[in-house]
C-alpha positions in Angstrom: -7.5 -14.4 -15.7 -5.7 -17.6 -15.0 -5.8 -18.9 -11.2 -19.7 -21.8 0.8 -19.5 -23.8 4.2 -20.3 -25.3 7.6 -22.1 -25.5 10.5 -21.9 -27.1 13.6 -23.2 -25.9 16.9 -25.0 -22.7 17.7 -22.8 -22.2 21.2 -20.0 -22.1 19.2 -18.2 -18.9 18.5 -16.8 -21.2 14.9 -20.1 -21.5 14.3 -21.1 -18.0 14.6 -18.4 -17.0 11.2 -19.6 -20.4 9.3 -23.1 -19.0 9.8 -22.1 -15.9 8.2 -20.6 -17.3 5.8 -22.7 -19.6 5.1 -25.6 -17.0 4.6 -24.0 -14.4 3.1 -22.6 -16.8 0.9 -26.6 -17.2 -0.3 -27.5 -13.3 -0.3 -24.4 -12.7 -2.8 -26.1 -16.5 -4.9 -29.6 -14.6 -4.2 -28.3 -11.2 -6.1 -26.5 -13.4 -9.1 -29.9 -15.0 -9.9 -30.9 -11.5 -10.8 -28.1 -10.8 -12.8 -28.7 -13.7 -15.2 -27.3 -11.7 -18.1 -24.6 -8.2 -17.9 -23.2 -6.6 -20.4 -20.9 -3.6 -20.0 -17.7 -1.6 -20.5 -14.8 -1.5 -17.6 -11.7 0.5 -16.8 -8.7 -1.7 -15.3 -5.9 -0.5 -13.3 -3.3 -2.8 -11.6 -1.1 -1.8 -9.4 1.6 -3.8 -7.3 2.1 -5.0 -3.4 3.7 -1.0 -3.2 0.3 0.3 -4.8 2.3 1.2 -8.0 0.4 1.0 -10.5 2.0 -1.3 -13.3 -0.8 -1.6 -16.0 -3.9 -0.2 -16.7 -6.7 -0.8 -19.9 -10.2 -0.6 -20.6 -13.0 -3.5 -22.8 -16.4 -5.3 -22.6 -16.7 -7.3 -20.2 -20.1 -9.9 -20.3 -21.3 -12.8 -18.2 -24.6 -15.4 -18.8 -25.9 -17.5 -16.9 -25.4 -20.9 -17.4 -21.4 -20.4 -17.5 -20.5 -18.3 -20.2 -18.1 -15.2 -20.2 -16.6 -13.1 -22.2 -13.8 -10.3 -21.7 -12.3 -8.2 -24.1 -9.3 -5.8 -23.8 -9.5 -3.8 -25.8 -6.2 -1.3 -24.8 -3.7 -0.8 -24.6 -2.9 -4.7 -25.7 -5.8 -6.5 -27.3 -6.8 -10.3 -25.7 -10.3 -12.1 -25.2 -11.3 -14.5 -23.4 -14.2 -16.3 -24.2 -16.8 -18.7 -22.1 -19.1 -21.1 -24.0 -21.0 -23.0 -21.8 -18.3 -25.6 -22.4 -14.9 -24.5 -22.9 -12.9 -21.5 -22.4 -10.5 -19.7 -25.7 -8.3 -17.2 -24.3 -6.9 -15.1 -27.3 -3.7 -13.5 -27.6 -3.6 -11.5 -30.9 -0.2 -10.3 -30.4 1.2 -13.6 -30.0 -1.0 -15.4 -32.6 -1.5 -17.8 -30.0 -5.5 -19.5 -28.7 -5.4 -21.2 -25.0 -8.2 -23.7 -24.7 -9.7 -25.3 -21.3 -12.8 -26.2 -19.7 -14.8 -24.6 -18.2 -14.3 -25.9 -14.7 -10.4 -25.2 -15.0 -11.8 -21.3 -15.4 -13.4 -22.4 -11.9 -10.0 -23.3 -10.7 -8.3 -20.2 -12.4 -10.5 -17.5 -10.8 -13.1 -17.5 -8.0 -15.1 -14.3 -10.9 -15.4 -17.5 -12.8 -19.0 -17.7 -10.1 -20.5 -14.7 -11.4 -21.7 -17.4 -14.0 -21.7 -20.3 -11.5 -24.7 -21.7 -10.4 -24.2 -25.4 -8.4 -23.5 -26.1 -4.9 -19.7 -28.3 -5.4 -18.4 -25.7 -7.3 -19.0 -22.9 -4.4 -18.3 -25.0 -1.9 -15.0 -24.5 -2.4 -15.2 -20.1 -1.8 -15.3 -18.7 1.4 -17.9 -15.5 1.2 -18.5 -11.8 3.3 -20.3 -9.7 2.6 -19.4 -5.7 4.1 -22.2 -3.5 3.4 -22.5 -4.0 -0.8 -19.4 -6.6 -1.4 -18.8 -9.2 -1.4 -15.4 -10.8 -0.4 -14.5 -14.2 -2.2 -11.7 -16.3 -0.9 -10.9 -19.6 -2.5 -9.9 -22.4 0.6 -7.8 -24.0 -1.8 -4.5 -22.0 -0.3 -2.3 -22.5 -3.8 -5.3 -21.5 -6.0 -2.9 -18.3 -7.0 -6.0 -15.8 -6.3 -6.0 -14.5 -2.8 -9.8 -13.2 -3.3 -11.9 -11.4 -4.9 -13.8 -8.6 -4.1 -17.4 -8.1 -6.0 -19.5 -5.1 -5.7 -22.9 -3.8 -6.2 -25.0 -0.8 -6.4 -28.8 -1.1 -6.6 -28.3 -5.0 -7.6 -26.3 -4.4 -9.8 -22.9 -4.9 -10.7 -20.3 -2.2 -10.8 -17.3 -2.8 -9.6 -15.1 -6.1 -8.7 -11.0 -6.7 -7.9 -9.2 -9.3 -8.3 -5.4 -9.5 -5.5 -3.1 -12.2 -6.5 -0.9 -14.0 -4.5 1.9 -12.3 -5.6 0.3 -8.4 -4.3 -1.0 -7.1 -7.4 -4.3 -5.7 -6.7 -6.6 -5.7 -10.6 -9.5 -3.4 -9.8 -12.5 -3.2 -12.9 -14.8 -0.1 -12.7 -18.4 -0.9 -15.0 -19.9 1.5 -16.7 -23.4 0.9 -19.3 -24.5 -2.2 -18.1 -27.4 -3.9 -19.6 -29.3 -7.0 -20.1 -27.4 -9.2 -22.8 -29.6 -8.7 -26.2 -30.2 -11.4 -28.3 -27.7 -9.6 -31.2 -24.4 -10.4 -27.6 -25.0 -13.7 -27.4 -22.6 -13.8 -30.3 -20.3 -12.7 -28.1 -19.9 -16.0 -26.2 -19.3 -17.9 -29.5 -15.6 -17.6 -30.1 -14.6 -18.3 -34.0 -11.1 -19.4 -34.1 -8.6 -16.9 -35.9 -6.8 -18.5 -38.9 -3.0 -18.7 -38.6 -2.6 -19.0 -34.6 -1.0 -21.5 -32.6 -4.0 -23.7 -30.9 -2.9 -24.9 -27.1 -5.4 -26.7 -26.7 -5.5 -28.1 -22.6 -9.0 -29.9 -22.5 -9.3 -33.3 -20.7 -12.1 -34.7 -23.4 -10.5 -36.0 -26.0 -13.0 -35.0 -28.5 -14.0 -32.1 -29.4 
C-alpha cells in the first residue's frame, strides 16, 4: 500500500500527447464521480519480475468519497488499511502493530488513493492514459515506488485493478459482488484501535 496535465500549441506533437492525457484524466474522474461509493470482495495475485506467483490472497475492499478507504486482507494472512477521511490506519495483527499516517501520505504511497480523491492539486501529480475500458495512472515523481496503476471498468463499474511497483512486482486484484455502500457499511471507515498493540504514529500534526 505504501508507495495530469498541461497544454501548449495544437500543432505540436507534444501538445497532442498532453491533450490525450488531460482528456483521459477527465474521463477517469467523471467515471469515478459515478462511483461515489463501492464495496466488493477481491482476489489478489502478486507476481514478481519473472512473472512467478509469489502471493495470493482475498478479502474485502470498500471506498467512499471523500477520502474514505477500507482494505481488509483476510487470507492467507490478515492485514487491514482504513482511511477515515483524515487519517490512514495500517494494521498488522501478526506483528501487533498499527501505523498511522496523514491521508495525504496515502496519496504519495499509491495512486490507487486517487479513487477517493477529487482535488486538482492531487491529480496534477499523475498522468493518465486510457486504453479501452482501462486507465493507466502514473506518478510524475520518479521516486514514487509505484511505476503504474491500472484500473478497469465494466459497464461503468470498477471491475479490477493492478499495481506495478519499482521492483517489478505486479499485484492484480479482481473484484466481485460490487455494491454501493450501505448505512451499516459506513462503520468500515472508522478504525477501532485494538488493545495491546504497538502504535507508530507518523502523522505530521502533533495533536490528535
